[in-house]
C-alpha positions as CSV (number, residue, x, y, z in Angstrom):
1,M,17.2,14.2,-31.8
2,R,18.2,17.0,-29.1
3,Q,14.9,18.6,-30.5
4,R,12.8,15.8,-29.4
5,R,14.8,15.4,-26.2
6,D,13.8,18.8,-25.3
7,L,10.4,18.2,-26.4
8,G,9.9,15.3,-23.9
9,I,11.6,17.4,-21.1
10,R,9.1,20.1,-21.6
11,R,6.2,17.5,-21.7
12,R,7.2,16.1,-18.6
13,E,7.6,19.7,-16.9
14,F,4.4,20.4,-18.5
15,L,2.8,17.5,-16.5
16,F,4.3,18.0,-13.2
17,S,3.4,21.6,-13.0
18,A,-0.4,20.4,-14.0
19,I,-0.5,17.9,-11.1
20,A,1.6,20.1,-8.8
21,G,-1.2,22.8,-10.0
22,A,-4.6,21.2,-9.2
23,N,-3.8,21.2,-5.8
24,A,-2.0,24.5,-5.3
25,I,-5.7,25.9,-5.7
26,V,-6.5,25.3,-2.3
27,L,-2.7,25.0,-0.9
28,N,-3.1,28.3,0.6
29,A,-5.8,27.2,3.2
30,G,-3.2,24.1,4.4
31,E,-3.2,25.3,7.9
32,A,-6.8,25.5,8.6
33,L,-7.5,22.4,7.7
34,R,-9.5,20.6,9.9
35,P,-8.2,16.8,10.6
36,I,-9.3,13.6,8.8
37,V,-9.4,10.5,11.2
38,I,-8.3,7.6,9.6
39,S,-9.5,4.6,10.8
40,V,-7.1,1.3,10.7
41,H,-7.7,-2.1,12.2
42,A,-3.9,-3.5,11.8
43,M,-3.9,-7.2,11.4
44,L,-0.9,-9.1,12.3
45,D,-1.0,-12.2,10.7
46,R,-0.1,-14.8,13.3
47,G,0.3,-17.8,10.4
48,A,3.3,-16.0,9.5
49,H,7.0,-18.6,9.8
50,S,5.1,-21.7,9.6
51,G,2.5,-20.7,13.1
52,K,5.3,-18.8,14.9
53,G,3.6,-15.4,14.1
54,L,5.7,-12.0,13.2
55,R,9.0,-11.5,14.6
56,D,10.0,-8.1,17.0
57,S,12.2,-7.3,13.9
58,E,9.2,-7.2,11.8
59,I,6.7,-6.4,14.2
60,A,9.1,-3.2,14.7
61,L,9.8,-2.6,11.1
62,F,5.7,-1.9,10.5
63,K,5.8,0.3,13.5
64,I,8.6,2.4,11.5
65,C,6.0,2.3,8.7
66,Q,3.0,3.4,10.3
67,E,5.5,6.4,11.8
68,K,6.7,7.5,8.6
69,A,2.6,7.5,7.1
70,R,2.1,9.4,10.2
71,R,3.9,12.1,9.8
72,E,3.8,12.3,6.5
73,Y,0.3,12.7,5.3
74,A,-0.2,15.1,9.2
75,V,1.5,17.7,6.7
76,S,-2.2,17.3,4.5
77,G,-4.5,17.4,7.8
78,I,-4.6,13.6,7.9
79,H,-4.2,11.5,11.5
80,F,-4.6,7.8,12.1
81,D,-6.6,5.5,14.8
82,V,-4.7,2.5,14.5
83,R,-6.4,-0.7,16.5
84,T,-4.3,-3.5,16.6
85,V,-6.1,-7.3,16.2
86,E,-4.0,-10.5,17.4
87,G,-5.0,-14.0,16.0
88,A,-5.0,-12.9,12.3
89,Y,-4.4,-14.8,9.4
90,I,-4.1,-15.8,5.7
91,R,-6.5,-18.9,4.5
92,Q,-4.7,-20.7,0.7
93,Q,-7.7,-22.1,-1.0
94,G,-6.1,-21.5,-4.7
95,F,-6.1,-17.9,-3.5
96,S,-4.8,-16.1,-0.7
97,E,-8.4,-15.0,1.5
98,I,-8.5,-13.0,5.3
99,P,-11.0,-15.0,7.2
100,D,-14.1,-12.6,7.4
101,K,-14.6,-12.6,11.0
102,F,-10.9,-10.6,11.1
103,L,-12.6,-8.2,9.0
104,A,-13.9,-5.1,10.1
105,R,-16.4,-2.4,7.9
106,G,-15.8,0.8,9.0
107,T,-12.1,1.3,8.6
108,I,-9.0,0.1,6.7
109,N,-8.3,-3.3,7.2
110,L,-4.4,-3.3,7.5
111,F,-2.6,-7.0,7.4
112,V,0.8,-7.5,7.9
113,T,2.9,-10.3,6.7
114,D,6.0,-11.9,5.9
115,T,5.8,-12.6,2.7
116,L,2.6,-11.9,0.3
117,G,1.4,-14.7,-1.6
118,Y,1.8,-14.0,-5.6
119,D,-2.0,-13.7,-5.9
120,I,-1.8,-10.8,-4.1
121,D,1.9,-9.2,-4.7
122,R,2.8,-10.5,-8.3
123,D,5.3,-7.9,-8.9
124,R,6.8,-8.0,-5.4
125,T,6.6,-4.7,-4.2
126,G,5.0,-5.4,-1.0
127,G,2.1,-3.7,-0.9
128,C,-1.4,-3.9,-2.3
129,S,-4.8,-2.5,-1.5
130,V,-8.1,-3.7,-2.7
131,G,-12.1,-2.1,-2.1
132,P,-15.2,-3.0,-2.0
133,H,-16.2,-5.5,-5.0
134,P,-19.1,-7.1,-6.2
135,R,-19.8,-11.0,-6.8
136,R,-17.3,-12.1,-9.4
137,G,-17.8,-16.2,-11.3
138,R,-17.2,-18.1,-8.4
139,F,-16.0,-15.5,-5.9
140,A,-18.0,-13.8,-3.9
141,G,-18.4,-10.4,-3.5
142,D,-16.0,-8.4,-1.0
143,P,-17.4,-5.6,0.9
144,F,-14.3,-4.6,3.1
145,Y,-11.1,-2.0,2.6
146,E,-7.9,-3.9,2.7
147,T,-4.9,-3.6,2.2
148,F,-1.6,-6.0,2.3
149,L,1.7,-5.1,3.7
150,G,4.8,-7.8,3.3
151,L,7.7,-6.9,5.0
152,S,9.6,-8.8,3.5
153,D,9.5,-6.7,0.1
154,A,8.6,-3.7,1.8
155,N,10.3,-0.7,2.4
156,E,9.6,2.5,4.4
157,G,7.5,4.0,2.6
158,T,5.2,1.4,1.3
159,L,2.9,1.5,3.3
160,A,1.9,5.7,2.7
161,H,1.7,4.4,-0.8
162,E,-0.6,1.7,-0.4
163,Y,-2.8,4.3,2.0
164,A,-2.7,6.9,-1.0
165,H,-4.8,4.4,-3.0
166,H,-7.5,4.6,-0.4
167,F,-6.6,8.3,0.1
168,T,-7.8,9.4,-3.8
169,L,-10.5,7.0,-4.2
170,D,-8.8,4.9,-6.3
171,T,-9.7,1.8,-4.7
172,K,-13.4,2.6,-5.3
173,R,-13.4,2.5,-9.2
174,K,-12.3,-0.5,-11.4
175,S,-9.0,-0.5,-12.6
176,T,-7.0,-1.5,-15.5
177,W,-3.1,-2.4,-15.5
178,L,-3.2,1.1,-17.2
179,S,-4.8,3.0,-14.7
180,N,-3.1,0.9,-12.0
181,S,0.4,2.7,-13.4
182,W,-1.4,5.9,-13.4
183,A,-2.3,6.4,-10.1
184,D,1.4,5.2,-8.8
185,F,2.8,7.3,-11.0
186,R,0.4,10.2,-10.3
187,N,0.6,9.3,-5.7
188,N,4.3,8.9,-5.8
189,Y,4.7,12.7,-7.2
190,W,2.2,13.4,-4.3
191,L,3.7,11.4,-1.9
192,W,7.2,13.6,-2.8
193,L,5.3,16.9,-2.7
194,Q,4.0,16.1,0.7
195,R,7.8,14.7,2.3
196,R,8.8,18.7,1.4
197,G,5.8,20.0,3.4
198,V,3.4,20.4,0.8
199,P,-0.4,20.1,1.6
200,I,-1.8,17.1,-1.2
201,P,-6.2,18.2,-1.1
202,A,-6.5,15.1,-3.3
203,F,-5.6,12.5,-0.4
204,R,-7.9,14.3,1.9
205,A,-10.9,13.4,-1.3
206,C,-11.6,10.4,1.2
207,A,-13.0,12.9,4.2
208,N,-16.4,11.1,3.5
209,S,-15.2,7.5,3.3
210,E,-16.7,4.9,5.6
211,W,-13.2,4.9,7.6
212,A,-12.6,8.6,7.8
213,R,-14.2,11.2,10.0
214,F,-13.5,14.5,11.3
215,E,-11.5,15.4,14.7
216,A,-14.2,16.6,16.5
217,A,-13.4,20.6,17.6
218,T,-12.5,21.0,20.7
């Protein structure tokens, strides 16, 4: 039994070392990384709390989450250009949907609300991110990149975690339960390293995305 436990520990250590090693190839160039600017279209839910909108305390919590993400991703040379949009809401038609008039191309559409519907956040993590997808049965195609943040279930690190799914291009790929679980594990580990000052090149894979641009040289 001891042998099996030791073997499991060695395998786990090897896995973590392999993940870290994949980033170490270019970590030494971290100081010279050209900043990547991420465009974020932040929509504060007008329909929250029976149409009263988000409370001041909830808006403050969102700002804390965004500030935490800003500090952490600066380590990897990633900056944010956040523009706040008023009046957005989620329409319920048997499923949750943001009306297209509030969404924009060339940006990450971040919808901030009090509580997400179960069709978006079944596991009550407080966050969900999706990318463009073609028409599926009776559901129309969607050309937008979207992140949903439910403040009642989220913690201060949830938004940074959701951004990671976009930055590593998870939201460009067809996902399964297994691939989502692996992406969560991998991204959480990279975020853990980044919080300790390690730049993560994998987060910069988004440089050519429609919502990302290199910061102009000064």
